[in-house]
Chimera marker file (.cmm) of the C-alpha trace (Angstrom):
<marker_set name="trace">
<marker id="1" x="-18.193" y="-6.295" z="27.931" r="1" g="1" b="0" radius="0.5"/>
<marker id="2" x="-17.016" y="-8.222" z="24.874" r="1" g="1" b="0" radius="0.5"/>
<marker id="3" x="-13.280" y="-8.329" z="24.329" r="1" g="1" b="0" radius="0.5"/>
<marker id="4" x="-11.888" y="-8.222" z="20.824" r="1" g="1" b="0" radius="0.5"/>
<marker id="5" x="-9.413" y="-10.908" z="19.885" r="1" g="1" b="0" radius="0.5"/>
<marker id="6" x="-6.003" y="-9.439" z="19.079" r="1" g="1" b="0" radius="0.5"/>
<marker id="7" x="-3.950" y="-11.297" z="16.494" r="1" g="1" b="0" radius="0.5"/>
<marker id="8" x="-0.850" y="-10.443" z="14.541" r="1" g="1" b="0" radius="0.5"/>
<marker id="9" x="-0.788" y="-9.442" z="10.892" r="1" g="1" b="0" radius="0.5"/>
<marker id="10" x="1.835" y="-7.972" z="8.586" r="1" g="1" b="0" radius="0.5"/>
<marker id="11" x="1.907" y="-4.781" z="6.558" r="1" g="1" b="0" radius="0.5"/>
<marker id="12" x="4.155" y="-3.301" z="3.891" r="1" g="1" b="0" radius="0.5"/>
<marker id="13" x="4.563" y="0.138" z="2.370" r="1" g="1" b="0" radius="0.5"/>
<marker id="14" x="4.152" y="0.202" z="-1.407" r="1" g="1" b="0" radius="0.5"/>
<marker id="15" x="6.214" y="2.785" z="-3.310" r="1" g="1" b="0" radius="0.5"/>
<marker id="16" x="6.149" y="4.070" z="-6.885" r="1" g="1" b="0" radius="0.5"/>
<marker id="17" x="9.464" y="4.530" z="-8.648" r="1" g="1" b="0" radius="0.5"/>
<marker id="18" x="8.536" y="6.666" z="-11.640" r="1" g="1" b="0" radius="0.5"/>
<marker id="19" x="11.415" y="7.705" z="-13.938" r="1" g="1" b="0" radius="0.5"/>
<marker id="20" x="12.634" y="11.209" z="-13.202" r="1" g="1" b="0" radius="0.5"/>
<marker id="21" x="11.063" y="11.317" z="-9.722" r="1" g="1" b="0" radius="0.5"/>
<marker id="22" x="12.134" y="10.323" z="-6.258" r="1" g="1" b="0" radius="0.5"/>
<marker id="23" x="10.343" y="7.215" z="-4.907" r="1" g="1" b="0" radius="0.5"/>
<marker id="24" x="6.894" y="8.090" z="-3.544" r="1" g="1" b="0" radius="0.5"/>
<marker id="25" x="4.867" y="6.092" z="-1.007" r="1" g="1" b="0" radius="0.5"/>
<marker id="26" x="1.611" y="5.127" z="-2.684" r="1" g="1" b="0" radius="0.5"/>
<marker id="27" x="-0.116" y="2.659" z="-0.426" r="1" g="1" b="0" radius="0.5"/>
<marker id="28" x="-0.354" y="0.072" z="2.310" r="1" g="1" b="0" radius="0.5"/>
<marker id="29" x="-0.906" y="-3.678" z="2.011" r="1" g="1" b="0" radius="0.5"/>
<marker id="30" x="-2.060" y="-5.391" z="5.201" r="1" g="1" b="0" radius="0.5"/>
<marker id="31" x="-2.210" y="-9.177" z="5.576" r="1" g="1" b="0" radius="0.5"/>
<marker id="32" x="-4.613" y="-9.991" z="8.369" r="1" g="1" b="0" radius="0.5"/>
<marker id="33" x="-4.396" y="-13.064" z="10.669" r="1" g="1" b="0" radius="0.5"/>
<marker id="34" x="-6.784" y="-15.023" z="8.387" r="1" g="1" b="0" radius="0.5"/>
<marker id="35" x="-4.483" y="-14.394" z="5.350" r="1" g="1" b="0" radius="0.5"/>
<marker id="36" x="-6.892" y="-11.794" z="3.967" r="1" g="1" b="0" radius="0.5"/>
<marker id="37" x="-5.359" y="-8.840" z="2.162" r="1" g="1" b="0" radius="0.5"/>
<marker id="38" x="-6.440" y="-5.249" z="2.769" r="1" g="1" b="0" radius="0.5"/>
<marker id="39" x="-5.270" y="-2.666" z="0.248" r="1" g="1" b="0" radius="0.5"/>
<marker id="40" x="-5.308" y="1.115" z="0.479" r="1" g="1" b="0" radius="0.5"/>
<marker id="41" x="-3.624" y="2.935" z="-2.395" r="1" g="1" b="0" radius="0.5"/>
<marker id="42" x="-3.678" y="6.550" z="-3.443" r="1" g="1" b="0" radius="0.5"/>
<marker id="43" x="-6.516" y="7.457" z="-5.788" r="1" g="1" b="0" radius="0.5"/>
<marker id="44" x="-5.215" y="10.828" z="-6.981" r="1" g="1" b="0" radius="0.5"/>
<marker id="45" x="-2.369" y="10.674" z="-9.511" r="1" g="1" b="0" radius="0.5"/>
<marker id="46" x="-2.635" y="14.293" z="-10.713" r="1" g="1" b="0" radius="0.5"/>
<marker id="47" x="0.580" y="15.366" z="-8.960" r="1" g="1" b="0" radius="0.5"/>
<marker id="48" x="2.567" y="12.959" z="-11.110" r="1" g="1" b="0" radius="0.5"/>
<marker id="49" x="3.707" y="13.677" z="-14.643" r="1" g="1" b="0" radius="0.5"/>
<marker id="50" x="1.814" y="10.822" z="-16.274" r="1" g="1" b="0" radius="0.5"/>
<marker id="51" x="-0.133" y="10.415" z="-19.472" r="1" g="1" b="0" radius="0.5"/>
<marker id="52" x="-3.731" y="9.207" z="-19.423" r="1" g="1" b="0" radius="0.5"/>
<marker id="53" x="-2.802" y="5.547" z="-20.086" r="1" g="1" b="0" radius="0.5"/>
<marker id="54" x="-0.280" y="5.553" z="-17.216" r="1" g="1" b="0" radius="0.5"/>
<marker id="55" x="-2.861" y="7.075" z="-14.871" r="1" g="1" b="0" radius="0.5"/>
<marker id="56" x="-5.262" y="4.273" z="-15.822" r="1" g="1" b="0" radius="0.5"/>
<marker id="57" x="-2.630" y="1.615" z="-15.071" r="1" g="1" b="0" radius="0.5"/>
<marker id="58" x="-1.689" y="3.081" z="-11.687" r="1" g="1" b="0" radius="0.5"/>
<marker id="59" x="-5.357" y="3.654" z="-10.873" r="1" g="1" b="0" radius="0.5"/>
<marker id="60" x="-6.282" y="0.017" z="-11.590" r="1" g="1" b="0" radius="0.5"/>
<marker id="61" x="-3.560" y="-1.375" z="-9.329" r="1" g="1" b="0" radius="0.5"/>
<marker id="62" x="-5.624" y="-1.309" z="-6.139" r="1" g="1" b="0" radius="0.5"/>
<marker id="63" x="-8.420" y="-3.430" z="-7.598" r="1" g="1" b="0" radius="0.5"/>
<marker id="64" x="-5.906" y="-5.836" z="-9.157" r="1" g="1" b="0" radius="0.5"/>
<marker id="65" x="-4.041" y="-6.357" z="-5.868" r="1" g="1" b="0" radius="0.5"/>
<marker id="66" x="-7.295" y="-6.838" z="-3.948" r="1" g="1" b="0" radius="0.5"/>
<marker id="67" x="-8.479" y="-9.448" z="-6.453" r="1" g="1" b="0" radius="0.5"/>
<marker id="68" x="-5.179" y="-11.344" z="-6.350" r="1" g="1" b="0" radius="0.5"/>
<marker id="69" x="-5.238" y="-11.236" z="-2.546" r="1" g="1" b="0" radius="0.5"/>
<marker id="70" x="-8.771" y="-12.671" z="-2.463" r="1" g="1" b="0" radius="0.5"/>
<marker id="71" x="-7.962" y="-15.500" z="-4.865" r="1" g="1" b="0" radius="0.5"/>
<marker id="72" x="-4.390" y="-16.341" z="-3.892" r="1" g="1" b="0" radius="0.5"/>
<marker id="73" x="-4.100" y="-15.140" z="-0.294" r="1" g="1" b="0" radius="0.5"/>
<marker id="74" x="-2.269" y="-12.289" z="1.364" r="1" g="1" b="0" radius="0.5"/>
<marker id="75" x="0.878" y="-14.282" z="2.152" r="1" g="1" b="0" radius="0.5"/>
<marker id="76" x="1.228" y="-15.478" z="-1.440" r="1" g="1" b="0" radius="0.5"/>
<marker id="77" x="0.793" y="-11.959" z="-2.800" r="1" g="1" b="0" radius="0.5"/>
<marker id="78" x="3.356" y="-10.422" z="-0.439" r="1" g="1" b="0" radius="0.5"/>
<marker id="79" x="5.839" y="-13.226" z="-1.265" r="1" g="1" b="0" radius="0.5"/>
<marker id="80" x="5.230" y="-12.689" z="-4.992" r="1" g="1" b="0" radius="0.5"/>
<marker id="81" x="5.722" y="-8.913" z="-4.738" r="1" g="1" b="0" radius="0.5"/>
<marker id="82" x="8.939" y="-9.377" z="-2.757" r="1" g="1" b="0" radius="0.5"/>
<marker id="83" x="10.248" y="-11.670" z="-5.502" r="1" g="1" b="0" radius="0.5"/>
<marker id="84" x="9.065" y="-9.737" z="-8.560" r="1" g="1" b="0" radius="0.5"/>
<marker id="85" x="8.417" y="-6.054" z="-7.767" r="1" g="1" b="0" radius="0.5"/>
<marker id="86" x="11.615" y="-4.179" z="-8.415" r="1" g="1" b="0" radius="0.5"/>
<marker id="87" x="11.100" y="-1.492" z="-11.004" r="1" g="1" b="0" radius="0.5"/>
<marker id="88" x="8.122" y="0.850" z="-10.997" r="1" g="1" b="0" radius="0.5"/>
<marker id="89" x="6.566" y="-0.676" z="-7.874" r="1" g="1" b="0" radius="0.5"/>
<marker id="90" x="8.495" y="-1.744" z="-4.794" r="1" g="1" b="0" radius="0.5"/>
<marker id="91" x="7.458" y="-2.908" z="-1.352" r="1" g="1" b="0" radius="0.5"/>
<marker id="92" x="9.201" y="-2.201" z="1.911" r="1" g="1" b="0" radius="0.5"/>
<marker id="93" x="10.095" y="-4.683" z="4.603" r="1" g="1" b="0" radius="0.5"/>
<marker id="94" x="7.259" y="-6.512" z="6.312" r="1" g="1" b="0" radius="0.5"/>
<marker id="95" x="6.264" y="-5.105" z="9.672" r="1" g="1" b="0" radius="0.5"/>
<marker id="96" x="4.180" y="-6.919" z="12.276" r="1" g="1" b="0" radius="0.5"/>
<marker id="97" x="1.081" y="-5.251" z="13.685" r="1" g="1" b="0" radius="0.5"/>
<marker id="98" x="-1.693" y="-6.271" z="16.056" r="1" g="1" b="0" radius="0.5"/>
<marker id="99" x="-4.943" y="-6.508" z="14.102" r="1" g="1" b="0" radius="0.5"/>
<marker id="100" x="-8.391" y="-6.272" z="15.651" r="1" g="1" b="0" radius="0.5"/>
<marker id="101" x="-10.040" y="-4.179" z="12.927" r="1" g="1" b="0" radius="0.5"/>
<marker id="102" x="-8.148" y="-4.519" z="9.606" r="1" g="1" b="0" radius="0.5"/>
<marker id="103" x="-9.897" y="-1.610" z="7.864" r="1" g="1" b="0" radius="0.5"/>
<marker id="104" x="-9.112" y="0.763" z="10.728" r="1" g="1" b="0" radius="0.5"/>
<marker id="105" x="-5.482" y="-0.396" z="10.888" r="1" g="1" b="0" radius="0.5"/>
<marker id="106" x="-4.887" y="-0.086" z="7.140" r="1" g="1" b="0" radius="0.5"/>
<marker id="107" x="-6.445" y="3.397" z="7.227" r="1" g="1" b="0" radius="0.5"/>
<marker id="108" x="-4.224" y="4.507" z="10.107" r="1" g="1" b="0" radius="0.5"/>
<marker id="109" x="-1.095" y="3.122" z="8.436" r="1" g="1" b="0" radius="0.5"/>
<marker id="110" x="-2.042" y="4.844" z="5.173" r="1" g="1" b="0" radius="0.5"/>
<marker id="111" x="-2.578" y="8.154" z="6.907" r="1" g="1" b="0" radius="0.5"/>
<marker id="112" x="0.727" y="7.913" z="8.752" r="1" g="1" b="0" radius="0.5"/>
<marker id="113" x="3.020" y="6.553" z="6.028" r="1" g="1" b="0" radius="0.5"/>
<marker id="114" x="1.438" y="7.678" z="2.755" r="1" g="1" b="0" radius="0.5"/>
<marker id="115" x="-0.690" y="10.813" z="3.305" r="1" g="1" b="0" radius="0.5"/>
<marker id="116" x="1.611" y="12.363" z="5.898" r="1" g="1" b="0" radius="0.5"/>
<marker id="117" x="4.794" y="11.751" z="3.896" r="1" g="1" b="0" radius="0.5"/>
<marker id="118" x="3.221" y="13.006" z="0.687" r="1" g="1" b="0" radius="0.5"/>
<marker id="119" x="1.970" y="16.197" z="2.360" r="1" g="1" b="0" radius="0.5"/>
<marker id="120" x="5.352" y="16.835" z="4.003" r="1" g="1" b="0" radius="0.5"/>
<marker id="121" x="7.234" y="16.190" z="0.757" r="1" g="1" b="0" radius="0.5"/>
<marker id="122" x="4.953" y="18.585" z="-1.173" r="1" g="1" b="0" radius="0.5"/>
<marker id="123" x="5.428" y="21.293" z="1.454" r="1" g="1" b="0" radius="0.5"/>
<marker id="124" x="9.209" y="20.929" z="1.307" r="1" g="1" b="0" radius="0.5"/>
<marker id="125" x="9.251" y="21.019" z="-2.517" r="1" g="1" b="0" radius="0.5"/>
<marker id="126" x="7.039" y="24.143" z="-2.522" r="1" g="1" b="0" radius="0.5"/>
<marker id="127" x="9.534" y="26.133" z="-0.424" r="1" g="1" b="0" radius="0.5"/>
<link id1="1" id2="2" r="1" g="1" b="0" radius="0.2"/>
<link id1="2" id2="3" r="1" g="1" b="0" radius="0.2"/>
<link id1="3" id2="4" r="1" g="1" b="0" radius="0.2"/>
<link id1="4" id2="5" r="1" g="1" b="0" radius="0.2"/>
<link id1="5" id2="6" r="1" g="1" b="0" radius="0.2"/>
<link id1="6" id2="7" r="1" g="1" b="0" radius="0.2"/>
<link id1="7" id2="8" r="1" g="1" b="0" radius="0.2"/>
<link id1="8" id2="9" r="1" g="1" b="0" radius="0.2"/>
<link id1="9" id2="10" r="1" g="1" b="0" radius="0.2"/>
<link id1="10" id2="11" r="1" g="1" b="0" radius="0.2"/>
<link id1="11" id2="12" r="1" g="1" b="0" radius="0.2"/>
<link id1="12" id2="13" r="1" g="1" b="0" radius="0.2"/>
<link id1="13" id2="14" r="1" g="1" b="0" radius="0.2"/>
<link id1="14" id2="15" r="1" g="1" b="0" radius="0.2"/>
<link id1="15" id2="16" r="1" g="1" b="0" radius="0.2"/>
<link id1="16" id2="17" r="1" g="1" b="0" radius="0.2"/>
<link id1="17" id2="18" r="1" g="1" b="0" radius="0.2"/>
<link id1="18" id2="19" r="1" g="1" b="0" radius="0.2"/>
<link id1="19" id2="20" r="1" g="1" b="0" radius="0.2"/>
<link id1="20" id2="21" r="1" g="1" b="0" radius="0.2"/>
<link id1="21" id2="22" r="1" g="1" b="0" radius="0.2"/>
<link id1="22" id2="23" r="1" g="1" b="0" radius="0.2"/>
<link id1="23" id2="24" r="1" g="1" b="0" radius="0.2"/>
<link id1="24" id2="25" r="1" g="1" b="0" radius="0.2"/>
<link id1="25" id2="26" r="1" g="1" b="0" radius="0.2"/>
<link id1="26" id2="27" r="1" g="1" b="0" radius="0.2"/>
<link id1="27" id2="28" r="1" g="1" b="0" radius="0.2"/>
<link id1="28" id2="29" r="1" g="1" b="0" radius="0.2"/>
<link id1="29" id2="30" r="1" g="1" b="0" radius="0.2"/>
<link id1="30" id2="31" r="1" g="1" b="0" radius="0.2"/>
<link id1="31" id2="32" r="1" g="1" b="0" radius="0.2"/>
<link id1="32" id2="33" r="1" g="1" b="0" radius="0.2"/>
<link id1="33" id2="34" r="1" g="1" b="0" radius="0.2"/>
<link id1="34" id2="35" r="1" g="1" b="0" radius="0.2"/>
<link id1="35" id2="36" r="1" g="1" b="0" radius="0.2"/>
<link id1="36" id2="37" r="1" g="1" b="0" radius="0.2"/>
<link id1="37" id2="38" r="1" g="1" b="0" radius="0.2"/>
<link id1="38" id2="39" r="1" g="1" b="0" radius="0.2"/>
<link id1="39" id2="40" r="1" g="1" b="0" radius="0.2"/>
<link id1="40" id2="41" r="1" g="1" b="0" radius="0.2"/>
<link id1="41" id2="42" r="1" g="1" b="0" radius="0.2"/>
<link id1="42" id2="43" r="1" g="1" b="0" radius="0.2"/>
<link id1="43" id2="44" r="1" g="1" b="0" radius="0.2"/>
<link id1="44" id2="45" r="1" g="1" b="0" radius="0.2"/>
<link id1="45" id2="46" r="1" g="1" b="0" radius="0.2"/>
<link id1="46" id2="47" r="1" g="1" b="0" radius="0.2"/>
<link id1="47" id2="48" r="1" g="1" b="0" radius="0.2"/>
<link id1="48" id2="49" r="1" g="1" b="0" radius="0.2"/>
<link id1="49" id2="50" r="1" g="1" b="0" radius="0.2"/>
<link id1="50" id2="51" r="1" g="1" b="0" radius="0.2"/>
<link id1="51" id2="52" r="1" g="1" b="0" radius="0.2"/>
<link id1="52" id2="53" r="1" g="1" b="0" radius="0.2"/>
<link id1="53" id2="54" r="1" g="1" b="0" radius="0.2"/>
<link id1="54" id2="55" r="1" g="1" b="0" radius="0.2"/>
<link id1="55" id2="56" r="1" g="1" b="0" radius="0.2"/>
<link id1="56" id2="57" r="1" g="1" b="0" radius="0.2"/>
<link id1="57" id2="58" r="1" g="1" b="0" radius="0.2"/>
<link id1="58" id2="59" r="1" g="1" b="0" radius="0.2"/>
<link id1="59" id2="60" r="1" g="1" b="0" radius="0.2"/>
<link id1="60" id2="61" r="1" g="1" b="0" radius="0.2"/>
<link id1="61" id2="62" r="1" g="1" b="0" radius="0.2"/>
<link id1="62" id2="63" r="1" g="1" b="0" radius="0.2"/>
<link id1="63" id2="64" r="1" g="1" b="0" radius="0.2"/>
<link id1="64" id2="65" r="1" g="1" b="0" radius="0.2"/>
<link id1="65" id2="66" r="1" g="1" b="0" radius="0.2"/>
<link id1="66" id2="67" r="1" g="1" b="0" radius="0.2"/>
<link id1="67" id2="68" r="1" g="1" b="0" radius="0.2"/>
<link id1="68" id2="69" r="1" g="1" b="0" radius="0.2"/>
<link id1="69" id2="70" r="1" g="1" b="0" radius="0.2"/>
<link id1="70" id2="71" r="1" g="1" b="0" radius="0.2"/>
<link id1="71" id2="72" r="1" g="1" b="0" radius="0.2"/>
<link id1="72" id2="73" r="1" g="1" b="0" radius="0.2"/>
<link id1="73" id2="74" r="1" g="1" b="0" radius="0.2"/>
<link id1="74" id2="75" r="1" g="1" b="0" radius="0.2"/>
<link id1="75" id2="76" r="1" g="1" b="0" radius="0.2"/>
<link id1="76" id2="77" r="1" g="1" b="0" radius="0.2"/>
<link id1="77" id2="78" r="1" g="1" b="0" radius="0.2"/>
<link id1="78" id2="79" r="1" g="1" b="0" radius="0.2"/>
<link id1="79" id2="80" r="1" g="1" b="0" radius="0.2"/>
<link id1="80" id2="81" r="1" g="1" b="0" radius="0.2"/>
<link id1="81" id2="82" r="1" g="1" b="0" radius="0.2"/>
<link id1="82" id2="83" r="1" g="1" b="0" radius="0.2"/>
<link id1="83" id2="84" r="1" g="1" b="0" radius="0.2"/>
<link id1="84" id2="85" r="1" g="1" b="0" radius="0.2"/>
<link id1="85" id2="86" r="1" g="1" b="0" radius="0.2"/>
<link id1="86" id2="87" r="1" g="1" b="0" radius="0.2"/>
<link id1="87" id2="88" r="1" g="1" b="0" radius="0.2"/>
<link id1="88" id2="89" r="1" g="1" b="0" radius="0.2"/>
<link id1="89" id2="90" r="1" g="1" b="0" radius="0.2"/>
<link id1="90" id2="91" r="1" g="1" b="0" radius="0.2"/>
<link id1="91" id2="92" r="1" g="1" b="0" radius="0.2"/>
<link id1="92" id2="93" r="1" g="1" b="0" radius="0.2"/>
<link id1="93" id2="94" r="1" g="1" b="0" radius="0.2"/>
<link id1="94" id2="95" r="1" g="1" b="0" radius="0.2"/>
<link id1="95" id2="96" r="1" g="1" b="0" radius="0.2"/>
<link id1="96" id2="97" r="1" g="1" b="0" radius="0.2"/>
<link id1="97" id2="98" r="1" g="1" b="0" radius="0.2"/>
<link id1="98" id2="99" r="1" g="1" b="0" radius="0.2"/>
<link id1="99" id2="100" r="1" g="1" b="0" radius="0.2"/>
<link id1="100" id2="101" r="1" g="1" b="0" radius="0.2"/>
<link id1="101" id2="102" r="1" g="1" b="0" radius="0.2"/>
<link id1="102" id2="103" r="1" g="1" b="0" radius="0.2"/>
<link id1="103" id2="104" r="1" g="1" b="0" radius="0.2"/>
<link id1="104" id2="105" r="1" g="1" b="0" radius="0.2"/>
<link id1="105" id2="106" r="1" g="1" b="0" radius="0.2"/>
<link id1="106" id2="107" r="1" g="1" b="0" radius="0.2"/>
<link id1="107" id2="108" r="1" g="1" b="0" radius="0.2"/>
<link id1="108" id2="109" r="1" g="1" b="0" radius="0.2"/>
<link id1="109" id2="110" r="1" g="1" b="0" radius="0.2"/>
<link id1="110" id2="111" r="1" g="1" b="0" radius="0.2"/>
<link id1="111" id2="112" r="1" g="1" b="0" radius="0.2"/>
<link id1="112" id2="113" r="1" g="1" b="0" radius="0.2"/>
<link id1="113" id2="114" r="1" g="1" b="0" radius="0.2"/>
<link id1="114" id2="115" r="1" g="1" b="0" radius="0.2"/>
<link id1="115" id2="116" r="1" g="1" b="0" radius="0.2"/>
<link id1="116" id2="117" r="1" g="1" b="0" radius="0.2"/>
<link id1="117" id2="118" r="1" g="1" b="0" radius="0.2"/>
<link id1="118" id2="119" r="1" g="1" b="0" radius="0.2"/>
<link id1="119" id2="120" r="1" g="1" b="0" radius="0.2"/>
<link id1="120" id2="121" r="1" g="1" b="0" radius="0.2"/>
<link id1="121" id2="122" r="1" g="1" b="0" radius="0.2"/>
<link id1="122" id2="123" r="1" g="1" b="0" radius="0.2"/>
<link id1="123" id2="124" r="1" g="1" b="0" radius="0.2"/>
<link id1="124" id2="125" r="1" g="1" b="0" radius="0.2"/>
<link id1="125" id2="126" r="1" g="1" b="0" radius="0.2"/>
<link id1="126" id2="127" r="1" g="1" b="0" radius="0.2"/>
</marker_set>
């Protein structure tokens, strides 16, 4: 049986701070042990009161972050976001996580911290 190597990575929760709305979790950034960046952001912005241009900007963010992560490295991107993201986009504190399969981990974190919170928040607001 082959054993998978377990190494430590870091992840952060990305939140949108849109005027007139409470902050909303929108995605997960995972820096793997090789300094690669794995990004999973929401794709559906229809629940937000945004115009078409704003939807395009928010929708393009995932690709932009992935490209910057590929060219500059995951550590650099997380450092840069911590230093510069403070208005519409904010990141939470870095959390350590064991990483054997980055795509699986980023998917699980997204489901737990973005999908679950969004579903719960919508159910509470609907009551």
